[in-house]
Biopython code that builds the backbone (N, CA, C, O; Angstrom):
import numpy as np
from Bio.PDB.StructureBuilder import StructureBuilder

atoms = [
    (1, "UNK", "N", (-10.927, 9.887, 10.734)),
    (1, "UNK", "CA", (-9.685, 9.860, 10.057)),
    (1, "UNK", "C", (-9.070, 10.910, 10.120)),
    (1, "UNK", "O", (-9.528, 11.807, 9.413)),
    (2, "UNK", "N", (-7.888, 11.223, 10.911)),
    (2, "UNK", "CA", (-7.074, 12.876, 10.723)),
    (2, "UNK", "C", (-6.416, 12.712, 9.431)),
    (2, "UNK", "O", (-6.414, 11.810, 8.594)),
    (3, "UNK", "N", (-5.717, 14.148, 9.545)),
    (3, "UNK", "CA", (-5.019, 14.902, 8.455)),
    (3, "UNK", "C", (-3.675, 13.925, 8.380)),
    (3, "UNK", "O", (-3.263, 13.556, 7.281)),
    (4, "UNK", "N", (-3.035, 13.541, 9.574)),
    (4, "UNK", "CA", (-1.695, 12.651, 9.326)),
    (4, "UNK", "C", (-2.312, 11.382, 9.096)),
    (4, "UNK", "O", (-1.384, 10.925, 8.428)),
    (5, "UNK", "N", (-2.959, 10.664, 9.116)),
    (5, "UNK", "CA", (-3.674, 9.523, 8.840)),
    (5, "UNK", "C", (-3.511, 9.437, 7.284)),
    (5, "UNK", "O", (-2.700, 8.668, 6.768)),
    (6, "UNK", "N", (-4.248, 10.188, 6.637)),
    (6, "UNK", "CA", (-4.609, 10.193, 5.453)),
    (6, "UNK", "C", (-3.048, 10.451, 4.591)),
    (6, "UNK", "O", (-2.565, 9.652, 3.790)),
    (7, "UNK", "N", (-2.607, 11.417, 4.891)),
    (7, "UNK", "CA", (-1.190, 11.755, 4.680)),
    (7, "UNK", "C", (0.007, 10.456, 4.793)),
    (7, "UNK", "O", (0.992, 10.201, 4.101)),
    (8, "UNK", "N", (-0.339, 10.069, 5.496)),
    (8, "UNK", "CA", (0.655, 8.417, 5.540)),
    (8, "UNK", "C", (-0.095, 7.456, 4.495)),
    (8, "UNK", "O", (0.703, 6.846, 3.783)),
    (9, "UNK", "N", (-1.609, 7.151, 4.210)),
    (9, "UNK", "CA", (-2.165, 6.758, 3.020)),
    (9, "UNK", "C", (-1.849, 7.129, 1.879)),
    (9, "UNK", "O", (-1.742, 6.309, 0.968)),
    (10, "UNK", "N", (-1.683, 8.147, 1.740)),
    (10, "UNK", "CA", (-1.506, 8.524, 0.553)),
    (10, "UNK", "C", (0.041, 8.382, -0.087)),
    (10, "UNK", "O", (0.397, 7.982, -1.195)),
    (11, "UNK", "N", (0.777, 8.846, 1.001)),
    (11, "UNK", "CA", (2.534, 8.427, 0.777)),
    (11, "UNK", "C", (2.567, 6.885, 0.719)),
    (11, "UNK", "O", (3.455, 6.492, -0.037)),
    (12, "UNK", "N", (1.888, 5.948, 1.273)),
    (12, "UNK", "CA", (2.391, 4.305, 1.293)),
    (12, "UNK", "C", (1.509, 4.127, -0.421)),
    (12, "UNK", "O", (1.999, 3.315, -1.207)),
    (13, "UNK", "N", (0.297, 4.900, -0.834)),
    (13, "UNK", "CA", (0.007, 4.175, -2.016)),
    (13, "UNK", "C", (0.976, 5.058, -3.175)),
    (13, "UNK", "O", (1.041, 4.536, -4.288)),
    (14, "UNK", "N", (1.580, 6.108, -3.010)),
    (14, "UNK", "CA", (2.799, 6.646, -4.043)),
    (14, "UNK", "C", (3.803, 5.695, -3.868)),
    (14, "UNK", "O", (4.274, 5.354, -4.953)),
    (15, "UNK", "N", (4.373, 5.065, -2.780)),
    (15, "UNK", "CA", (5.250, 4.370, -2.903)),
    (15, "UNK", "C", (4.694, 2.935, -3.663)),
    (15, "UNK", "O", (5.623, 2.369, -4.241)),
    (16, "UNK", "N", (3.703, 2.400, -3.757)),
    (16, "UNK", "CA", (3.201, 1.415, -4.533)),
    (16, "UNK", "C", (3.167, 1.587, -5.754)),
    (16, "UNK", "O", (3.503, 0.727, -6.569)),
    (17, "UNK", "N", (2.712, 2.842, -6.065)),
    (17, "UNK", "CA", (2.844, 3.152, -7.628)),
    (17, "UNK", "C", (3.885, 3.460, -8.146)),
    (17, "UNK", "O", (3.998, 3.144, -9.331)),
    (18, "UNK", "N", (5.120, 4.237, -7.437)),
    (18, "UNK", "CA", (6.668, 3.906, -7.508)),
    (18, "UNK", "C", (7.342, 2.691, -7.717)),
    (18, "UNK", "O", (8.388, 2.581, -8.356)),
    (19, "UNK", "N", (6.679, 1.711, -7.126)),
    (19, "UNK", "CA", (7.587, 0.141, -7.073)),
    (19, "UNK", "C", (6.909, -0.402, -8.322)),
    (19, "UNK", "O", (7.476, -0.869, -9.310)),
    (20, "UNK", "N", (5.556, -0.260, -8.109)),
    (20, "UNK", "CA", (5.036, -0.829, -9.850)),
    (20, "UNK", "C", (5.622, 0.136, -10.995)),
    (20, "UNK", "O", (6.039, -0.536, -11.938)),
    (21, "UNK", "N", (5.740, 1.225, -11.141)),
    (21, "UNK", "CA", (6.384, 1.840, -12.287)),
    (21, "UNK", "C", (7.453, 1.150, -12.496)),
    (21, "UNK", "O", (7.598, 0.511, -13.538)),
    (22, "UNK", "N", (8.730, 1.188, -11.138)),
    (22, "UNK", "CA", (10.035, 0.333, -11.605)),
    (22, "UNK", "C", (10.001, -0.964, -11.623)),
    (22, "UNK", "O", (11.027, -1.634, -11.509)),
    (23, "UNK", "N", (8.812, -1.482, -11.768)),
    (23, "UNK", "CA", (8.958, -3.022, -11.928)),
    (23, "UNK", "C", (8.377, -2.963, -13.482)),
    (23, "UNK", "O", (9.005, -3.600, -14.328)),
    (24, "UNK", "N", (7.215, -2.231, -13.881)),
    (24, "UNK", "CA", (7.084, -1.889, -15.253)),
    (24, "UNK", "C", (7.678, -1.853, -16.686)),
    (24, "UNK", "O", (7.221, -1.912, -17.828)),
    (25, "UNK", "N", (9.306, -1.688, -15.929)),
    (25, "UNK", "CA", (10.308, -1.419, -17.285)),
    (25, "UNK", "C", (10.654, -2.660, -17.047)),
    (25, "UNK", "O", (11.468, -2.951, -17.923)),
    (26, "UNK", "N", (10.458, -3.717, -16.221)),
    (26, "UNK", "CA", (10.921, -4.951, -16.648)),
    (26, "UNK", "C", (9.777, -5.900, -17.322)),
    (26, "UNK", "O", (9.882, -6.833, -18.118)),
    (27, "UNK", "N", (8.715, -5.340, -16.737)),
    (27, "UNK", "CA", (7.426, -6.384, -16.893)),
    (27, "UNK", "C", (5.654, -6.187, -16.636)),
    (27, "UNK", "O", (5.057, -6.364, -15.574)),
    (28, "UNK", "N", (5.264, -5.906, -17.529)),
    (28, "UNK", "CA", (3.709, -5.025, -16.786)),
    (28, "UNK", "C", (2.959, -5.941, -16.277)),
    (28, "UNK", "O", (2.134, -5.576, -15.440)),
    (29, "UNK", "N", (3.035, -7.307, -16.623)),
    (29, "UNK", "CA", (2.169, -7.952, -15.764)),
    (29, "UNK", "C", (2.952, -8.949, -14.161)),
    (29, "UNK", "O", (2.277, -9.748, -13.511)),
    (30, "UNK", "N", (4.361, -8.635, -13.861)),
    (30, "UNK", "CA", (4.838, -8.457, -12.962)),
    (30, "UNK", "C", (4.534, -7.317, -12.163)),
    (30, "UNK", "O", (4.218, -7.411, -10.977)),
    (31, "UNK", "N", (4.661, -5.795, -13.048)),
    (31, "UNK", "CA", (4.410, -4.605, -12.314)),
    (31, "UNK", "C", (2.618, -4.931, -11.438)),
    (31, "UNK", "O", (2.256, -4.656, -10.294)),
    (32, "UNK", "N", (2.066, -5.424, -12.280)),
    (32, "UNK", "CA", (0.595, -5.384, -11.718)),
    (32, "UNK", "C", (0.285, -6.478, -10.505)),
    (32, "UNK", "O", (-0.553, -6.336, -9.614)),
    (33, "UNK", "N", (1.242, -7.689, -10.717)),
    (33, "UNK", "CA", (1.358, -8.164, -9.410)),
    (33, "UNK", "C", (1.791, -7.766, -8.409)),
    (33, "UNK", "O", (1.211, -8.077, -7.369)),
    (34, "UNK", "N", (3.161, -6.800, -8.360)),
    (34, "UNK", "CA", (3.412, -5.900, -7.354)),
    (34, "UNK", "C", (2.565, -5.649, -6.763)),
    (34, "UNK", "O", (2.120, -6.034, -5.681)),
    (35, "UNK", "N", (2.247, -4.857, -7.582)),
    (35, "UNK", "CA", (1.069, -3.562, -7.104)),
    (35, "UNK", "C", (0.140, -4.423, -5.897)),
    (35, "UNK", "O", (0.050, -4.440, -4.669)),
    (36, "UNK", "N", (-0.417, -5.047, -6.965)),
    (36, "UNK", "CA", (-1.295, -5.982, -5.974)),
    (36, "UNK", "C", (-1.254, -6.764, -4.788)),
    (36, "UNK", "O", (-2.198, -6.905, -4.011)),
    (37, "UNK", "N", (0.183, -7.402, -4.650)),
    (37, "UNK", "CA", (0.613, -7.710, -3.592)),
    (37, "UNK", "C", (0.972, -6.653, -2.543)),
    (37, "UNK", "O", (0.732, -7.000, -1.387)),
    (38, "UNK", "N", (1.567, -5.275, -2.731)),
    (38, "UNK", "CA", (1.684, -4.385, -2.019)),
    (38, "UNK", "C", (0.231, -3.872, -1.491)),
    (38, "UNK", "O", (-0.062, -3.719, -0.305)),
    (39, "UNK", "N", (-0.423, -3.692, -2.351)),
    (39, "UNK", "CA", (-1.924, -3.049, -1.842)),
    (39, "UNK", "C", (-2.114, -3.796, -1.013)),
    (39, "UNK", "O", (-2.219, -3.244, 0.082)),
    (40, "UNK", "N", (-2.286, -5.550, -0.985)),
    (40, "UNK", "CA", (-2.814, -6.250, 0.027)),
    (40, "UNK", "C", (-1.826, -6.482, 1.595)),
    (40, "UNK", "O", (-2.355, -6.778, 2.666)),
    (41, "UNK", "N", (-0.406, -6.280, 1.413)),
    (41, "UNK", "CA", (0.238, -5.986, 2.632)),
    (41, "UNK", "C", (-0.233, -4.686, 3.190)),
    (41, "UNK", "O", (-0.459, -4.549, 4.393)),
    (42, "UNK", "N", (-0.442, -3.344, 1.958)),
    (42, "UNK", "CA", (-0.845, -2.510, 3.112)),
    (42, "UNK", "C", (-1.956, -2.252, 4.003)),
    (42, "UNK", "O", (-2.051, -1.375, 4.861)),
    (43, "UNK", "N", (-2.990, -3.379, 3.583)),
    (43, "UNK", "CA", (-4.219, -3.383, 3.688)),
    (43, "UNK", "C", (-4.447, -4.480, 5.232)),
    (43, "UNK", "O", (-5.172, -4.365, 6.220)),
    (44, "UNK", "N", (-3.499, -5.450, 4.832)),
    (44, "UNK", "CA", (-3.377, -6.422, 6.169)),
    (44, "UNK", "C", (-2.778, -5.546, 7.413)),
    (44, "UNK", "O", (-3.413, -5.457, 8.463)),
    (45, "UNK", "N", (-1.187, -4.738, 7.179)),
    (45, "UNK", "CA", (-0.876, -3.634, 7.723)),
    (45, "UNK", "C", (-1.886, -2.837, 8.683)),
    (45, "UNK", "O", (-1.948, -2.817, 9.912)),
    (46, "UNK", "N", (-2.867, -2.007, 7.435)),
    (46, "UNK", "CA", (-3.679, -1.452, 8.471)),
    (46, "UNK", "C", (-4.734, -2.084, 9.424)),
    (46, "UNK", "O", (-5.082, -1.580, 10.491)),
    (47, "UNK", "N", (-5.145, -3.116, 8.964)),
    (47, "UNK", "CA", (-5.858, -3.840, 9.950)),
    (47, "UNK", "C", (-5.737, -4.232, 11.209)),
    (47, "UNK", "O", (-6.385, -4.234, 12.256)),
    (48, "UNK", "N", (-4.409, -4.662, 10.667)),
    (48, "UNK", "CA", (-3.610, -5.042, 12.225)),
    (48, "UNK", "C", (-3.401, -3.982, 13.132)),
    (48, "UNK", "O", (-3.580, -4.172, 14.335)),
    (49, "UNK", "N", (-3.072, -2.977, 12.728)),
    (49, "UNK", "CA", (-2.846, -1.685, 13.758)),
    (49, "UNK", "C", (-4.284, -1.412, 14.510)),
    (49, "UNK", "O", (-4.446, -0.997, 15.657)),
    (50, "UNK", "N", (-5.338, -1.786, 13.477)),
    (50, "UNK", "CA", (-6.608, -1.247, 13.756)),
    (50, "UNK", "C", (-7.318, -2.031, 15.064)),
    (50, "UNK", "O", (-8.003, -1.633, 16.006)),
    (51, "UNK", "N", (-6.817, -3.323, 14.654)),
    (51, "UNK", "CA", (-7.344, -4.128, 15.654)),
    (51, "UNK", "C", (-6.094, -4.168, 16.827)),
    (51, "UNK", "O", (-6.309, -4.979, 17.728)),
    (52, "UNK", "N", (-5.335, -3.709, 16.889)),
    (52, "UNK", "CA", (-4.035, -4.067, 17.826)),
    (52, "UNK", "C", (-4.328, -2.667, 18.852)),
    (52, "UNK", "O", (-3.695, -2.510, 19.897)),
    (53, "UNK", "N", (-5.440, -1.641, 18.349)),
    (53, "UNK", "CA", (-5.808, -0.385, 19.099)),
    (53, "UNK", "C", (-7.203, -0.649, 19.768)),
    (53, "UNK", "O", (-7.741, 0.253, 20.410)),
    (54, "UNK", "N", (-7.804, -1.905, 19.621)),
    (54, "UNK", "CA", (-8.973, -1.881, 20.177)),
    (54, "UNK", "C", (-10.164, -1.650, 19.006)),
    (54, "UNK", "O", (-11.340, -1.959, 19.202)),
    (55, "UNK", "N", (-9.751, -1.160, 17.979)),
    (55, "UNK", "CA", (-10.902, -0.599, 16.793)),
    (55, "UNK", "C", (-11.380, -1.816, 15.585)),
    (55, "UNK", "O", (-10.587, -2.217, 14.733)),
    (56, "UNK", "N", (-12.380, -2.159, 15.661)),
    (56, "UNK", "CA", (-12.556, -2.984, 14.513)),
    (56, "UNK", "C", (-13.844, -2.684, 13.380)),
    (56, "UNK", "O", (-13.980, -3.408, 12.394)),
]
sb = StructureBuilder()
sb.init_structure("model")
sb.init_model(0)
sb.init_chain("A")
sb.init_seg("    ")
for serial, (resi, resn, name, xyz) in enumerate(atoms, 1):
    if name == "N":
        sb.init_residue(resn, " ", resi, " ")
    sb.init_atom(name, np.array(xyz, "f"), 0.0, 1.0, " ", f" {name:<3s}", serial, name[0])
structure = sb.get_structure()
């Protein structure tokens, strides 16, 4: 894993935290759900790109 990939991952996680904090102003359970869904989406996206490149 190179530096660019790590920075992309950190940036994506910071965006997820920002979304969760924005939703937390409305509802904490909704914020936890939004963060969980965003993490699942990020995980699915990363796995899909790895499989597309021939890495399993």
